[in-house]
Legacy VTK file of the C-alpha trace (Angstrom):
# vtk DataFile Version 3.0
C-alpha trace
ASCII
DATASET POLYDATA
POINTS 273 float
-11.734 6.267 18.149
-13.554 3.514 16.273
-11.802 0.174 15.947
-12.618 -3.145 14.325
-11.032 -6.497 15.090
-11.309 -10.013 13.728
-8.814 -12.722 14.640
-5.418 -11.274 13.661
-6.846 -8.220 11.880
-7.284 -4.799 13.465
-8.329 -1.450 11.991
-8.184 1.962 13.661
-10.251 4.922 12.480
-7.555 7.428 13.365
-4.683 9.556 12.126
-1.660 7.270 11.722
0.424 9.599 13.892
-1.999 8.987 16.777
-2.862 5.318 16.266
-1.939 3.043 19.227
0.551 0.813 17.428
3.456 -0.479 19.487
6.963 0.538 18.516
9.118 -2.184 16.915
6.086 -4.398 16.280
5.570 -4.389 12.495
7.376 -6.644 10.015
6.169 -5.118 6.766
4.454 -1.866 5.830
2.623 -1.827 2.489
0.788 1.321 1.490
-0.167 3.799 -1.178
-0.209 7.209 0.525
-2.101 10.224 -0.855
-0.557 11.322 -4.157
-1.206 15.053 -3.680
-2.958 15.401 -7.035
-6.219 16.966 -5.872
-8.200 13.779 -5.177
-10.751 14.176 -2.382
-10.616 11.319 0.124
-13.706 12.196 2.129
-12.541 14.683 4.755
-8.926 14.662 3.520
-8.175 17.058 0.667
-5.258 15.776 -1.390
-4.137 19.168 -2.656
-1.383 20.519 -0.418
1.468 22.621 -1.711
4.407 20.407 -2.618
6.335 21.686 0.394
3.397 20.822 2.679
3.121 17.414 1.048
6.782 16.653 1.737
6.385 17.808 5.356
3.318 15.559 5.707
5.294 12.653 4.230
8.257 13.209 6.554
5.905 13.088 9.532
4.409 9.725 8.720
7.776 8.299 7.589
9.111 9.011 11.089
6.142 7.248 12.665
6.542 4.291 10.297
10.181 3.977 11.319
9.149 3.804 14.986
6.618 1.003 14.582
8.746 -1.164 12.268
11.009 -3.834 13.722
14.774 -3.535 13.265
14.492 -5.727 10.151
11.159 -4.212 9.134
10.489 -3.267 5.537
8.324 -0.725 3.738
6.785 -1.035 0.266
5.727 2.406 -0.885
3.424 2.616 -3.922
3.801 6.126 -5.342
3.840 7.863 -8.732
7.101 8.198 -10.603
6.365 11.885 -11.086
3.453 14.302 -11.386
2.632 17.136 -13.722
-0.466 18.600 -12.076
0.542 21.928 -10.535
4.030 21.726 -12.023
6.447 18.910 -12.798
7.625 17.146 -9.626
9.949 14.156 -9.247
7.785 12.473 -6.607
9.578 9.125 -6.493
13.085 10.538 -6.094
11.930 13.244 -3.659
10.064 10.823 -1.367
12.883 8.277 -1.529
15.400 10.965 -0.545
13.090 12.098 2.268
12.612 8.559 3.597
16.394 8.083 3.718
16.759 11.437 5.447
14.472 10.390 8.323
16.327 7.077 8.763
15.186 4.505 6.208
17.611 2.569 4.041
16.916 2.133 0.341
16.768 -1.335 -1.176
15.157 -1.265 -4.629
12.425 0.088 -6.878
9.819 -2.045 -8.616
8.139 -0.635 -11.705
4.396 -1.285 -11.832
3.323 -1.309 -15.470
-0.365 -0.595 -15.001
-1.042 -0.410 -18.727
-3.513 2.488 -18.584
-1.905 4.916 -21.016
-5.296 5.216 -22.775
-6.646 7.152 -19.774
-4.206 9.980 -20.376
-5.831 13.393 -20.853
-2.950 15.894 -20.482
-0.513 16.424 -23.342
0.844 19.933 -22.762
1.439 21.661 -26.085
-0.295 19.343 -28.564
1.897 18.435 -31.567
4.298 21.197 -30.636
7.797 21.436 -29.175
6.727 24.472 -27.151
5.837 22.649 -23.892
4.859 18.973 -24.297
4.311 16.736 -21.265
6.298 13.511 -21.009
4.384 11.155 -18.748
5.463 7.595 -17.920
2.415 5.265 -17.823
3.777 3.491 -14.746
3.845 3.754 -10.979
6.562 2.510 -8.664
6.893 0.497 -5.489
9.895 1.781 -3.557
11.261 -0.850 -1.173
12.996 0.444 1.958
14.009 -1.053 5.281
14.753 0.111 8.817
18.180 -1.236 9.833
18.789 -4.774 8.583
17.689 -5.976 5.154
18.448 -9.577 6.088
15.693 -10.950 8.324
16.986 -11.476 11.857
14.929 -14.631 12.404
13.835 -17.492 10.180
10.171 -18.007 9.388
7.852 -19.937 7.111
7.888 -18.954 3.446
4.869 -19.478 1.206
6.149 -18.110 -2.098
6.447 -20.547 -5.009
9.518 -20.909 -7.204
7.719 -19.353 -10.170
6.411 -16.435 -8.100
9.889 -15.761 -6.719
11.459 -15.800 -10.175
8.753 -13.585 -11.661
8.476 -11.087 -8.817
12.195 -10.526 -8.289
12.121 -9.155 -11.818
11.734 -5.436 -11.178
8.869 -4.862 -13.619
5.402 -6.007 -12.553
2.579 -5.930 -15.073
-1.047 -6.096 -13.975
-4.048 -3.827 -14.371
-5.283 -1.267 -11.875
-8.504 -1.373 -9.884
-11.845 0.257 -10.696
-12.773 3.280 -8.564
-16.450 2.746 -9.304
-16.435 -0.947 -8.431
-14.564 -0.460 -5.165
-16.162 2.824 -4.102
-12.885 4.588 -3.325
-11.162 7.358 -5.351
-7.743 5.669 -5.482
-7.861 1.891 -4.911
-4.986 -0.383 -5.800
-5.475 -3.995 -6.970
-5.020 -6.801 -4.480
-2.214 -8.209 -6.634
0.074 -5.380 -5.501
0.018 -6.029 -1.728
-0.219 -9.790 -2.319
3.121 -9.800 -4.136
4.785 -7.523 -1.589
3.496 -9.612 1.302
4.593 -12.977 -0.091
7.968 -11.707 -1.334
8.991 -9.619 1.678
7.415 -11.298 4.737
6.965 -14.664 6.426
3.709 -16.426 7.195
2.412 -15.038 10.506
4.256 -11.711 10.193
2.501 -8.433 10.982
1.607 -6.253 7.993
0.602 -2.596 8.381
-1.141 -0.182 6.031
-1.297 3.333 7.559
-3.503 4.604 4.692
-5.871 1.664 4.473
-8.386 3.226 2.103
-10.621 0.432 0.843
-8.956 -2.319 2.891
-7.079 -4.115 0.112
-3.813 -4.624 2.020
-5.582 -6.326 4.920
-7.539 -8.535 2.532
-4.234 -9.684 1.042
-2.733 -10.135 4.519
-5.627 -12.288 5.710
-5.729 -14.386 2.538
-2.006 -15.064 2.918
-2.031 -15.884 6.642
-0.447 -12.705 7.972
-1.545 -10.521 10.843
-2.871 -7.189 9.661
-3.130 -3.671 11.081
-4.853 -0.911 9.161
-5.247 2.780 9.907
-7.825 4.894 8.098
-8.537 8.473 9.146
-11.836 8.853 7.276
-14.900 7.176 8.896
-16.493 6.560 5.489
-13.512 4.576 4.225
-13.033 2.882 7.592
-16.545 1.462 7.163
-15.816 0.585 3.527
-12.663 -1.291 4.562
-14.518 -3.317 7.158
-17.283 -4.196 4.698
-14.894 -5.211 1.910
-12.790 -7.330 4.259
-15.878 -9.083 5.621
-17.354 -9.657 2.172
-14.175 -10.664 0.347
-12.826 -12.926 3.083
-16.285 -14.336 3.944
-15.645 -13.579 7.601
-19.221 -14.114 8.764
-19.300 -17.487 7.030
-15.948 -18.406 8.545
-17.220 -17.456 11.988
-20.297 -19.635 11.627
-18.371 -22.662 10.378
-15.453 -22.082 12.795
-13.052 -22.620 9.908
-9.503 -23.134 11.095
-6.921 -20.385 10.491
-4.718 -22.712 8.486
-7.495 -23.470 5.997
-7.403 -19.971 4.530
-6.284 -19.764 0.945
-5.754 -17.073 -1.625
-8.697 -17.039 -4.024
-7.994 -15.780 -7.541
-11.466 -14.247 -7.828
-10.527 -11.924 -4.981
-8.250 -9.997 -7.348
-11.239 -8.059 -8.663
-13.461 -7.640 -5.645
-16.823 -5.906 -5.608
LINES 1 274
273 0 1 2 3 4 5 6 7 8 9 10 11 12 13 14 15 16 17 18 19 20 21 22 23 24 25 26 27 28 29 30 31 32 33 34 35 36 37 38 39 40 41 42 43 44 45 46 47 48 49 50 51 52 53 54 55 56 57 58 59 60 61 62 63 64 65 66 67 68 69 70 71 72 73 74 75 76 77 78 79 80 81 82 83 84 85 86 87 88 89 90 91 92 93 94 95 96 97 98 99 100 101 102 103 104 105 106 107 108 109 110 111 112 113 114 115 116 117 118 119 120 121 122 123 124 125 126 127 128 129 130 131 132 133 134 135 136 137 138 139 140 141 142 143 144 145 146 147 148 149 150 151 152 153 154 155 156 157 158 159 160 161 162 163 164 165 166 167 168 169 170 171 172 173 174 175 176 177 178 179 180 181 182 183 184 185 186 187 188 189 190 191 192 193 194 195 196 197 198 199 200 201 202 203 204 205 206 207 208 209 210 211 212 213 214 215 216 217 218 219 220 221 222 223 224 225 226 227 228 229 230 231 232 233 234 235 236 237 238 239 240 241 242 243 244 245 246 247 248 249 250 251 252 253 254 255 256 257 258 259 260 261 262 263 264 265 266 267 268 269 270 271 272
């Protein structure tokens, strides 16, 4: 198993179910799992039957529950629904499944990505026979293990304006470019950044079990959290490491011995190359 470490960041090239993460050690899980819409993530084929997809989801939900602390939280970026291969209520089905394995539901944030122009499927065009109704949004379902109230006090770094804006359940920001990032389904750094600052303290441990292109750990590092990532595909493991090094200037930091507390969130990191 390949691993990569830098200060408080660690990445495993492994299946999340097998990754050596201690139970009751994670404060916040932020992830965007495979959507089961036929996207090829290297060796992983995202085209299971819906029943298989729900079984796969139940498996990693159980593992997530084990590694989260008693007051641990999970921010799950998933589609509201899907129409490829038949209409499926993905958000409600996965939320129900997460509660079934032991999670508690807290809230749902609507991510208004604003990409309706990319739509290509209409069903029966200009006809009542069988039109598709597709919401141009995704969601971030917020769940927790046992206690929503944090059991210990910590340092907050969220501003008054951020808190007021982000506790509004509709977030509007654009998506990320597949071509620019080099991954078939990247999410923008603004998504994990908001989840991390709103739902965790400085110094907390943040986990992404489907690390992909490394965005969650970039946000964790920039906001002074510890980060654990798991990525099953060696190609995207390497991509994550490269993007984290490049975006966070890790080699430069190592040379200058820059202190941990001097890190800061850089706006230009929102659209990383």
